Backbone as numpy.savetxt, mean C-alpha at the origin, in Angstrom:
# Nx Ny Nz CAx CAy CAz Cx Cy Cz
20.59 26.09 -11.33 19.53 25.35 -10.68 19.34 25.90 -9.28
18.10 26.20 -8.94 17.80 26.79 -7.64 17.71 25.70 -6.59
18.15 26.01 -5.40 18.08 25.04 -4.31 16.71 25.08 -3.66
16.29 23.94 -3.09 15.03 23.86 -2.39 13.82 23.91 -3.31
13.99 23.48 -4.53 12.93 23.57 -5.51 12.29 22.22 -5.79
12.50 21.23 -4.96 11.96 19.89 -5.20 10.55 19.80 -4.64
9.70 19.14 -5.33 8.31 18.99 -4.92 8.05 17.50 -4.69
7.71 17.15 -3.46 7.43 15.76 -3.12 5.94 15.65 -2.83
5.25 14.85 -3.60 3.83 14.63 -3.41 3.63 13.18 -2.99
2.37 12.83 -2.72 2.06 11.50 -2.24 2.51 10.42 -3.20
2.33 10.63 -4.49 2.63 9.58 -5.44 3.75 9.91 -6.41
4.36 11.06 -6.30 5.44 11.34 -7.22 6.41 12.34 -6.59
7.59 12.33 -7.09 8.59 13.32 -6.71 9.05 13.96 -8.01
9.02 15.25 -8.04 9.36 15.92 -9.28 10.06 17.23 -9.00
10.68 17.76 -10.01 11.42 19.02 -9.92 10.51 20.12 -10.40
10.31 21.16 -9.57 9.54 22.31 -10.00 10.49 23.29 -10.66
10.23 23.57 -11.90 11.07 24.51 -12.63 10.19 25.23 -13.65
10.45 26.53 -13.85 9.62 27.28 -14.77 9.83 26.84 -16.21
11.02 26.42 -16.52 11.26 25.96 -17.88 11.78 24.53 -17.85
10.91 23.60 -18.16 11.27 22.19 -18.12 12.33 21.86 -19.16
12.27 22.51 -20.31 13.25 22.24 -21.36 14.65 22.69 -20.93
14.72 23.78 -20.21 16.03 24.26 -19.74 16.63 23.26 -18.76
15.79 22.72 -17.86 16.32 21.77 -16.89 16.70 20.45 -17.57
15.96 20.06 -18.61 16.33 18.85 -19.34 17.65 19.02 -20.08
17.87 20.20 -20.64 19.14 20.43 -21.33 20.29 20.48 -20.33
20.02 21.00 -19.12 21.04 20.99 -18.08 21.38 19.56 -17.68
20.37 18.71 -17.60 20.60 17.32 -17.22 21.42 16.61 -18.29
21.11 16.91 -19.56 21.86 16.28 -20.65 23.31 16.74 -20.65
23.54 17.98 -20.31 24.90 18.51 -20.30 25.62 18.21 -18.99
24.91 17.70 -18.00 25.54 17.36 -16.73 25.88 18.58 -15.91
25.10 19.66 -15.98 25.41 20.89 -15.29 24.67 21.05 -13.97
24.10 20.00 -13.45 23.42 20.10 -12.16 24.44 20.25 -11.05
24.06 20.97 -10.04 24.88 21.10 -8.86 24.97 19.75 -8.16
26.13 19.38 -7.69 26.31 18.06 -7.09 25.45 17.87 -5.84
25.29 18.94 -5.05 24.47 18.84 -3.85 23.01 18.60 -4.20
22.52 19.32 -5.22 21.13 19.14 -5.63 20.91 17.75 -6.20
21.86 17.26 -6.95 21.74 15.93 -7.52 21.77 14.86 -6.42
22.64 15.05 -5.44 22.71 14.12 -4.31 21.42 14.15 -3.50
20.87 15.36 -3.32 19.61 15.48 -2.60 18.49 14.78 -3.35
18.42 14.98 -4.64 17.38 14.35 -5.46 17.51 12.84 -5.41
18.73 12.35 -5.49 18.96 10.90 -5.45 18.50 10.32 -4.12
18.86 10.98 -3.02 18.47 10.49 -1.70 16.96 10.61 -1.47
16.37 11.70 -1.94 14.93 11.88 -1.79 14.16 10.82 -2.57
14.61 10.55 -3.78 13.96 9.54 -4.60 14.10 8.16 -3.98
15.28 7.85 -3.48 15.51 6.57 -2.82 14.65 6.42 -1.57
14.58 7.47 -0.77 13.75 7.43 0.45 12.28 7.28 0.10
11.84 7.96 -0.96 10.45 7.87 -1.38 10.10 6.45 -1.80
10.95 5.83 -2.62 10.71 4.45 -3.04 10.71 3.50 -1.85
11.67 3.65 -0.94 11.75 2.76 0.21 10.52 2.89 1.10
10.07 4.13 1.32 8.90 4.35 2.16 7.66 3.72 1.54
7.47 3.92 0.25 6.30 3.33 -0.40 6.37 1.82 -0.45
7.55 1.26 -0.67 7.67 -0.19 -0.69 7.43 -0.79 0.69
7.92 -0.12 1.74 7.68 -0.61 3.10 6.21 -0.53 3.45
5.55 0.50 2.99 4.11 0.64 3.23 3.35 -0.49 2.54
3.72 -0.81 1.31 3.08 -1.91 0.60 3.37 -3.25 1.26
4.59 -3.43 1.75 4.93 -4.66 2.47 4.09 -4.78 3.74
3.88 -3.66 4.41 3.08 -3.67 5.64 1.64 -4.04 5.35
1.08 -3.49 4.27 -0.30 -3.85 3.90 -0.40 -5.34 3.60
0.59 -5.87 2.92 0.60 -7.30 2.59 0.69 -8.15 3.86
1.56 -7.77 4.78 1.73 -8.53 6.02 0.49 -8.44 6.91
-0.11 -7.26 7.00 -1.31 -7.10 7.83 -2.45 -7.93 7.28
-2.65 -7.87 5.98 -3.74 -8.65 5.38 -3.53 -10.15 5.55
-2.31 -10.61 5.34 -2.02 -12.04 5.49 -2.21 -12.50 6.93
-1.71 -11.72 7.88 -1.86 -12.09 9.29 -3.31 -12.06 9.73
-4.07 -11.10 9.22 -5.49 -11.01 9.59 -6.27 -12.20 9.05
-5.96 -12.64 7.84 -6.62 -13.83 7.29 -6.34 -15.04 8.18
-5.10 -15.22 8.58 -4.76 -16.35 9.45 -5.48 -16.24 10.79
-5.54 -15.05 11.34 -6.22 -14.83 12.63 -7.72 -15.12 12.51
-8.35 -14.67 11.44 -9.78 -14.90 11.26 -10.09 -16.39 11.10
-9.26 -17.09 10.37 -9.48 -18.53 10.19 -9.29 -19.26 11.52
-8.31 -18.84 12.32 -8.09 -19.45 13.63 -9.28 -19.20 14.55
-9.81 -17.98 14.56 -10.98 -17.67 15.38 -12.19 -18.49 14.92
-12.35 -18.59 13.60 -13.47 -19.36 13.07 -13.37 -20.83 13.48
-12.19 -21.40 13.34 -12.01 -22.82 13.69 -12.19 -23.06 15.19
-11.76 -22.12 16.00 -11.83 -22.30 17.45 -13.24 -22.12 18.00
-13.99 -21.16 17.47 -15.26 -20.81 18.10 -16.50 -21.06 17.24
-16.35 -21.14 15.93 -17.53 -21.16 15.08 -17.67 -22.42 14.25
-16.89 -23.44 14.52 -16.93 -24.62 13.66 -18.25 -25.38 13.79
-18.90 -25.37 14.97 -20.15 -26.09 15.14 -21.35 -25.28 14.68
-21.43 -24.05 15.12 -22.60 -23.23 14.79 -22.14 -21.85 14.33
-22.69 -21.44 13.21 -22.31 -20.15 12.62 -23.58 -19.33 12.42
-23.53 -18.08 12.85 -24.66 -17.19 12.57 -24.42 -16.54 11.21
-25.52 -16.11 10.59 -25.39 -15.49 9.27 -24.59 -14.20 9.34
-24.76 -13.45 10.40 -24.03 -12.19 10.51 -22.53 -12.42 10.66
-22.15 -13.41 11.45 -20.72 -13.68 11.60 -20.13 -14.25 10.31
-20.90 -15.12 9.63 -20.43 -15.69 8.38 -20.27 -14.60 7.31
-21.23 -13.69 7.24 -21.16 -12.60 6.27 -19.96 -11.68 6.55
-19.76 -11.35 7.82 -18.60 -10.52 8.18 -17.29 -11.23 7.87
-17.23 -12.53 8.17 -16.02 -13.30 7.91 -15.70 -13.34 6.42
-16.69 -13.68 5.61 -16.46 -13.77 4.16 -16.10 -12.42 3.55
-16.78 -11.38 3.99 -16.46 -10.04 3.48 -15.04 -9.63 3.87
-14.66 -9.91 5.11 -13.31 -9.58 5.56 -12.26 -10.37 4.78
-12.51 -11.66 4.58 -11.56 -12.48 3.84 -11.40 -12.00 2.40
-12.52 -11.70 1.75 -12.45 -11.22 0.37 -11.73 -9.88 0.29
-12.04 -8.97 1.21 -11.36 -7.66 1.21 -9.86 -7.81 1.41
-9.46 -8.68 2.34 -8.03 -8.88 2.58 -7.36 -9.57 1.39
-8.04 -10.51 0.77 -7.47 -11.15 -0.42 -7.30 -10.16 -1.56
-8.27 -9.28 -1.76 -8.15 -8.25 -2.79 -7.00 -7.31 -2.45
-6.85 -6.94 -1.19 -5.74 -6.08 -0.78 -4.40 -6.75 -1.05
-4.31 -8.06 -0.82 -3.07 -8.79 -1.09 -2.77 -8.80 -2.58
-3.77 -9.11 -3.40 -3.57 -9.17 -4.84 -3.17 -7.78 -5.38
-3.84 -6.75 -4.92 -3.50 -5.40 -5.40 -2.11 -5.00 -4.93
-1.72 -5.40 -3.73 -0.35 -5.09 -3.26 0.69 -5.78 -4.13
0.42 -7.01 -4.54 1.35 -7.71 -5.43 1.41 -7.02 -6.79
0.25 -6.57 -7.28 0.24 -5.82 -8.54 1.03 -4.53 -8.39
0.91 -3.87 -7.24 1.67 -2.65 -7.00 3.17 -2.93 -7.02
3.59 -4.07 -6.43 5.02 -4.43 -6.48 5.49 -4.56 -7.93
4.69 -5.22 -8.76 5.06 -5.39 -10.16 5.09 -4.05 -10.88
4.10 -3.19 -10.62 4.06 -1.89 -11.26 5.20 -0.99 -10.78
5.58 -1.11 -9.49 6.72 -0.35 -8.99 8.00 -0.76 -9.70
8.16 -2.06 -9.92 9.35 -2.54 -10.64 9.38 -1.97 -12.05
8.23 -1.99 -12.71 8.15 -1.44 -14.07 8.38 0.07 -14.06
7.87 0.75 -13.03 8.04 2.20 -12.90 9.52 2.56 -12.74
10.21 1.82 -11.91 11.65 2.07 -11.71 12.40 1.79 -13.01
12.05 0.71 -13.67 12.70 0.36 -14.93 12.48 1.44 -15.99
11.26 1.94 -16.10 10.97 2.99 -17.07 11.67 4.30 -16.71
11.76 4.59 -15.42 12.44 5.80 -14.99 13.93 5.74 -15.32
14.53 4.58 -15.08 15.96 4.41 -15.36 16.22 4.51 -16.87
15.30 4.00 -17.68 15.47 4.03 -19.13 14.93 5.30 -19.78
14.61 6.31 -18.97 14.11 7.61 -19.44 12.87 7.49 -20.31
12.00 6.57 -19.96 10.72 6.43 -20.64 9.64 7.10 -19.80
8.47 7.30 -20.38 7.35 7.85 -19.63 6.90 6.83 -18.59
6.97 7.22 -17.33 6.57 6.34 -16.25 5.10 6.53 -15.94
4.38 5.43 -15.81 2.96 5.47 -15.52 2.73 5.48 -14.02
1.74 6.22 -13.59 1.42 6.33 -12.17 0.69 5.08 -11.68
0.87 4.78 -10.41 0.17 3.65 -9.79 -0.80 4.14 -8.73
-1.12 5.41 -8.77 -1.92 6.04 -7.73 -3.24 5.38 -7.44
-4.00 5.00 -8.45 -5.31 4.40 -8.19 -5.18 3.04 -7.52
-4.15 2.29 -7.85 -3.96 0.98 -7.21 -3.66 1.15 -5.72
-2.87 2.14 -5.39 -2.52 2.38 -3.99 -3.75 2.76 -3.18
-4.58 3.63 -3.72 -5.80 4.04 -3.03 -6.75 2.86 -2.87
-6.90 2.06 -3.91 -7.79 0.90 -3.86 -7.30 -0.10 -2.82
-5.99 -0.31 -2.74 -5.49 -1.27 -1.75 -5.74 -0.77 -0.33
-5.61 0.56 -0.10 -5.91 1.11 1.22 -7.39 0.95 1.56
-8.25 1.16 0.58 -9.70 1.02 0.81 -10.04 -0.41 1.18
-9.51 -1.38 0.44 -9.82 -2.78 0.73 -9.20 -3.23 2.05
-8.01 -2.74 2.37 -7.42 -3.08 3.66 -8.27 -2.52 4.79
-8.73 -1.29 4.66 -9.57 -0.67 5.69 -10.89 -1.40 5.85
-11.52 -1.74 4.72 -12.77 -2.49 4.79 -12.56 -3.87 5.41
-11.46 -4.51 5.04 -11.15 -5.81 5.61 -10.95 -5.75 7.11
-10.26 -4.72 7.58 -10.05 -4.57 9.02 -11.37 -4.26 9.73
-12.21 -3.44 9.11 -13.52 -3.13 9.70 -14.36 -4.39 9.86
-14.46 -5.19 8.80 -15.27 -6.41 8.88 -14.61 -7.47 9.76
-13.29 -7.45 9.87 -12.60 -8.37 10.79 -12.96 -8.03 12.24
-12.94 -6.76 12.56 -13.31 -6.34 13.91 -14.77 -6.67 14.18
-15.63 -6.46 13.19 -17.05 -6.80 13.35 -17.22 -8.30 13.59
-16.48 -9.12 12.85 -16.57 -10.57 13.02 -16.13 -10.98 14.42
-15.01 -10.45 14.87 -14.51 -10.79 16.21 -15.49 -10.32 17.27
-16.09 -9.15 17.08 -17.08 -8.65 18.04 -18.32 -9.54 18.09
-18.79 -9.97 16.93 -19.97 -10.85 16.89 -19.66 -12.19 17.55
-18.51 -12.75 17.24 -18.13 -14.03 17.85 -17.97 -13.86 19.36
-17.34 -12.79 19.77 -17.18 -12.55 21.20 -18.51 -12.36 21.91
-19.43 -11.67 21.25 -20.74 -11.41 21.85 -21.58 -12.69 21.97
-21.47 -13.56 20.97 -22.32 -14.77 20.99 -21.66 -15.95 21.69
-20.35 -16.07 21.67 -19.69 -17.28 22.17 -19.11 -17.12 23.58
-18.64 -15.95 23.95 -17.96 -15.82 25.23 -18.87 -16.01 26.45
-20.11 -15.56 26.43 -20.95 -15.83 27.64 -21.10 -17.32 27.92
-21.20 -18.15 26.88 -21.35 -19.59 27.12 -20.04 -20.22 27.56
-18.92 -19.69 27.12 -17.63 -20.23 27.53 -17.30 -19.82 28.95
-17.60 -18.57 29.31 -17.25 -18.06 30.64 -18.23 -18.53 31.73
-19.43 -18.84 31.34 -20.46 -19.16 32.34 -20.50 -20.58 32.66
């Protein structure tokens, strides 16, 4: 087994080898170099931890933003709401809720992925879910900033003056 032959991509970690069958037979016979096996184990563990922390961060950001938007709405917009602020608020809330739901689905799929990997079954990729959650989180943050800007533009002059 050649050293430095591991390929780490955004959504998968895999071994680059010209003959996959040869490497599988080596794995079955236990002929891997201990250093390479230790490196693979640590790389795989770090990859899972990084992705799980990223998903946890998306979940926390979306949840905190929803709470912040509701607090801003209750504090400044409970009496009078403009259509633009209401539209931005609802769009931001829906985007963050979708990001939360997709992050929870990713957690479930990650658990299934780890289980399938341990049981030497074909593991299914979760790549599209990860991209979709990033898109909805980004849209939610964009509309959240737009909502806060609209509220600040319409409400702060009357409060400060």
